[in-house]
N, C-alpha and C positions, 0 to 999 in steps of 0.2 A: 102509599101505593107504589108498587114496583115500577121502575122506569122501563119504558118499552124500548127494546133494542131496535134501532132503525137500520135496515139493510139496504144495500145498493143493488142495482142491476145495470148491466150494459145496455145502451140504447139501441133500438133498431133504426139505424141510420143509412143502411146500404140498400139502395133501390136497384132496379134492373140495369140501368146504365152503369152504376157503380159496380154491380156484380159482374157484368161483362168485362169492365175495366180491370177488376181484380183477377179474373181468370186469364184474360188475354195479356194483361199487363204483367202478371207474374210469370206466365209462360214465355212471353217474348222478351227475354232478358239477355243473359249472357250466351245461352246455348247456340242460337242461330249465328252468332258472331264468332263463336269459339269452337263449336263441335264439328262443322262440316269437314275440316281437314282430318279430324280423328276418325270420323265415319269412313272417309275415303281411304285412309291409310289401312284400316282394318279390313274393309270389304274388298278393296283392290281395284274397283272400276267405277266410272261415273254413272253408268246405267244402274248398276246394283245399288249404288249409294242413294239414288233417287227412289228406288224401290224400298230401301230401308226407311227413308224419311216418310214415305206414304204409309208404310206399315206401322210406324210409330204413331202417326196421326190417327190411324184407324183404331189402334189399340187404346190410345188415350181417350178417344171419343166413346168407345164401348165401355171402358172403365168408368168414365164420368157419368154415363147414363145409369150404370148400376149404382153408383154413389148417389145419384139424384133420387132413386127410389129409397135407398137407405136413409137419406137425409129427410125424407118426408115421413118415413115410418118412425124413425128415432130423431125427433126434431130438436136435438141438443147440439151445441157446439162441441168440437173435439175430433170430428172425422173418425179415423181408424180407432183411436183410443176409446171413444165413447161407444162405438159399435161393437168392438171386441169385448168391452166391459159388460154391456147389456146382454150379449149373446153367449160369450164363452166364460165370463166370470173374472174374478179379481186377479188371479195369478197371471194369466195370459195378457190381460190388459196392462199389468205392471211391467211385464217383459217388454211390451211395446213401448210404453212411455219411457222406460229406462233406456231403451235403444234410441228412441226418438230424441230424447233430451241430450244424450251424450254423443250420438253418432249422426242420426239422420238430419235433424234440423240445423245443428252447427255446421255439418258438412255441406249442406245445401247453401246456407248463408255464406260460408267461407268461400265456396267455389264461385258463387256469383260476385262476391266482393273482390276476389282476385281478378275476375274478368273485367269488372268495373275499373280496377286499378290499372290493368294492362292497357286498356284503351285510353284512360285518362292521362297516362304518362307517355303514350306512344308518340304524340307530336313533338316531344322534347328529346326523343331518341330516334332520329330519322333512320340512321344507317347501322344501328346496333341494338342489341337486346337490352332492355332496361334492367338496372341492378335489382336483384331480388329483394333487397332491404327496402328500396324505394317503393316497389310494388306493394309489399306487405304493409308498409306504413300508410300508404294511401288507402289500401283496403281496410285497415283498422279505423282510419278516420271516417270512411264511409259507413262502417258498421255503427260507430259511436253516434254520428249525426242522426242516422235513421232511428236508432234506439231512443234518442232524446225526442225526436219528432213524434214517434208513436206513443211515447209516454206522456207527451204534452197534450195532444189533441187528435181525436179520431178524424175530424173533418180536414185537418191539415194533411194527415196521412192519405185521406181519400183524394184530396186535391193533387198531391204529388203523384198518386197512382194514375189519375185521369190525365194529367198533364204529360207524364212520361209516356203514356200509351199513345197520345197524339204524336209525340216526338218519334216513337218507334214506328208508327204507321207511315209517317213522312219519310223516315230513313229507309224503311223497307220498300216504300213506293219508289224512291229515287233509285234504289238498287234494281228493282224490277223493271222500271222504265229504261234504265241504262242497259239492262240485259236484252230487252226487246229491240232496242236500237242496234246493238251489236249483232243480234241474230239477223236482222234485216240487212245488215251490211255484209252478211255471209260468214260470220264467225261461228261456224257449226262443226269445225274439225273434231272437237272433243266429243261430239255426239255420234260420230261414225264408228261403227264397231264398238259401241259404248260398253258392252259387257265383257270385253276381252280382259283377261287377267283377274276375273272375279274369284275371290277366295271363298270357297264353300265349306271350310272347316267350321264345325259347330261352335267352337270357342270364338272364332273370328266374327261369326254372325252375331253371337251373343254380346261380345264387346261392342260391336257396331251398333246394336240395338240399345245398349246401355248409353252410349254417347249420344245417339239420336233422341232417346227418351229423356235424357237430361234437358234437352231443349223444350220438351213438352211438360217438364215438371211444373206443377201448379194447376194441373187439370182438376185436382180435388180441393183447390184452395177454399172455395165457398163452403165446403162441408166443415171447415175449421171454425167458421164464424156464423153458423146457422142462426144463432140467437140474436145476431145483429143485422140479419137480413129481413127486409120487409117482405111479407107474404111469401115465405120460403117455399110453400107448396106449389106456388106458381112460378116465382122468379128463379128458383134453383134449376129446374129442368130447362126453362127458357134460356137462361144465361149460358148453360152448358151447350145446348144445341146451336146457339148462335156463335159462341166464342171459339170453340175448338175446331170445327170445320174451317172457319175463317183463318185461323192460325195455320192449319195444315196447308191450305192452298197458298198462303203467303210464303211459308217455308219452302215449298216445292219450287215456286217461281224464283225465290231468292237463290236457291241452289243452282237452278238453271242459269241464272245471271252470272253467278260466280264461275261456272264452267264455260260460259260464253266469253268471259274476260280473261280467264287464266287456264293454263294447261293443268292437268291433274298434278304434275310434279310441282308446279308453282303453288298450287293450292295446298298440297300436303306439307310443303316446307314453310308455310306462312305461320307466324305466331299470332297475328291479328288479321284474319282473312278479310274483314270489312275494310281495314285500312289499306291492305294490299290492293283490293278491288278499287278503292277510291283513288289511290295513286295512279293506277293504270287507266281508269276510265275518266276521272275528273281532273287529272293532272294537278295543277297547283292548288286546287280546291279539295284535294284528297283528305286534308286534315278535318274537314267537316264531318266525314264518316266516323272519324275517331271520337269526336265530341258526341255525335248522335248515339254511337254504340255505348259510350260511357254513361250517358243519360238513360239509355234503355236498360242497361244492367242495374243502374241506380234504382229505377222504378221497380224492377223485378226483385231487388233486395228489399225494398220497402214492403212489397206484398208478402215476401217470405217472413219478414219480421212481424207483420200484422197478424198473419195466421199462426205462426209458430209460437208466439207468446200466449195465444189462446189455449194451446194444448197443455202447457204447464199450468195455466189458470184452471182449466177444467179438471185436470188430474189432481191438483191440490184440493179442489172442491170435493172430490170423491175420496179424499184421504190417502192418495198415493204419492203425494209430494207434501213438503212442509206447508202448514196452514197459511203462512205469510204469502205464498204464491197464489192463493185463491182470493186475494183481496184486491180491491180497486181503489184508486185515488178518490178521496171524498168529494173533491170539486170537479176534477177532469173526467171522472168515470172511465179511466183507462186502467188496464191490468198492469200497472207499472212495475210491481215487484217481479212478476213473471218475465217481463221484458228485460229487466236488468239482469236477471239470472241467465236468460237465453243469450244476452250480449256477452256476459262474462265467459260462458262456455265457448261461444263462437270465437272470441279473441284467443282463447287457449288453443283451439284447433288450428287457428290461422298460423301459429308459430312454426310448426313443422309442415304446414299444408303444401301439397303438390296437386295441381288442378286435375290431372288425369286420374291419379289414385283416388282422390276425393270423389270424383264422378263414379268410378267403378264400385267403390265400397258403399256409397250412398245408394246406388241403383240396386245392388245385391240385397241390401237390408230392406229397402223400400218395397221391392217386389215380393220378398218373403212375407211381409206383413199385408201387402195388398191381396195375396193369395188367401191368407187367413180371413181377412175382412170379407172378401167376396164369397168365401165358403159359408160365412155367417148369413149373407143374403140368401144363398141357396137353401140354407137350413130354414130361414124364416118363410121362404116361399113354399117349401114342402110341408113343414110342421105347423106353421101358424098362418095359413092363408086367410084367416078371418081378420087379421090386423088391418086397420084402415090404411089404405094406400092411395093418396091423391095422385100418385104417378107410379106406373108399372113398366117394367121392361120384360120382354119375353125371356123365359127361363134359359133359353139357349145362349143368350148373351153372357150372363155370368159364368156359365160353363166354359165358353170359349176363352174368356179372359183369365179364368183360373188356370186352364191348360197353358196359356201363353205365359202366365206368371211363373208357373212351375218350371217351364222350359227356360225362362230367363234366369231363374235362380241356378238351375243345373248346368246351363250351357257353358259358362266360363270354366267350370271345373271338370267337364267331361274329357275334352281333348288335352287340356293343359292345366292340370291341377296346380294351384298356387297356395302356399301355406297361409298367405294372408286371408284367404276366404275361410279357412278353418278357424283362424283367430276371431274373425268377425262372427262366425257361427257360435263359437264358444262364448263370446261376449254377449250375444243375444240371450243365450240360455243362462248366463251368469246372473241375470236379473233375479232369478229365483233365490239366489244366495242372499240378496239384499232384502227381498220381500219377506222372508221368514222372520228374521230378527226385528227389522225396523217397521214393517207394516202389520204383520200378523200378531207379533208379540209386543209391538210398540215399545221398544227399548228407548231409554233416555227421554221420556216425555217431559220431565221437569225442566231439563236444560233447554229443550226446544221451545217450551212455553215461555221461558224468560227471554230468549232470543226473539221470539215472535212479538212479544209485547214491546220490546225495545224498538224493533224495526217498524212495527205498526205506528208507533208515535213518531219515529224519525221520518218515515216516508209519507205520513199523513194518509194512511189507507185504512179501509174497513172491509169486513166480510161482504161478499156480493151474492145475491140470490140468482137462481136460474131465471133466464128470460124466455119463458115458453109461450 
């Protein structure tokens, strides 16, 4: 009698609290501690910077509501990748996963890791900028530690996510309370004539939105792990509606606190704005903010790894990546090969990495594919209204977000075209050059099969089924 092949599947271990923690915990990472000065530099005035932060929160909320409907119609993990695959087909889905694996997820992980490292080493370099080599070594260490954690145990990764979210809420609470105290003491000078000097060039607004939206990155985290979410048709929209407005309000209050403690010039010149705030408001206890910000970024990096590894995993399961990446550890039930692969690419991106460039290129690529994904939702609403939808959004919401996404992609290149954005665009479309020989015609299958068998035995992994 033929032996029956036993397949594995990832467990549904993420409940509503864990879901909220994943969204809020991934969002509240490096951005709110690193991006305020960049937003202010580009937009030019305190009042306009607060408008940018509110607009970013509104856009993230509307986008996540659209994704909540997509996640209940197509209840598979993988977010943009799986939605594009099911709606637009193989070629466009491969273009996405090619860009995601090489640019988007490594750029996101690397940017957050650099933020973690900046804050982790800040207490040791009081009056000077930390050496770049030290920052990058600490960032690499953070990436490796979290790759190991996520490969070992889903529950441990969940614990880190929930614990770091508590730390973040405490840290942001301290900043907000400190800001309220300063405002009551009369520190309101920076809010007088607060729109003076606003830069209204389209490219400046676009870059400001990029920097602000970086802080909201993670609004779509749950859609990457739908198959590991308990009752996704209920918990996905609930978690989104709770988490993102909460984060938006916190971000606005934190920015008000920063402006109550620092002049716009001080804020713009700061490398680590939370540390500068801590030194001015908390005095000798300022180092506490550095530790809190580092732990916050660490938690955000953890959420990025948890969700990012799942995209490689799902893409491999659909035949768009090597088979080994679609396998899970036979005992731990974690997609460890996909996590190892994601880690390796992130470490390579870290070598030449520059925080501001990473943020801009990530945002440009991400919003290009967000526009495509939401066009898919629009298509499903118009052409396939009969599909079961446990959760619906009014059709005007995806239309508004698609318009915003198109403007975000075009804004940085309208006033001030930069050759780098052309390179990124060419890279996105170059995915087709890899798709034709390696996916469509399946070149070198024998070699890949031998490598897969070796790695499967070495890593103790087996094919995993969909968890629907």
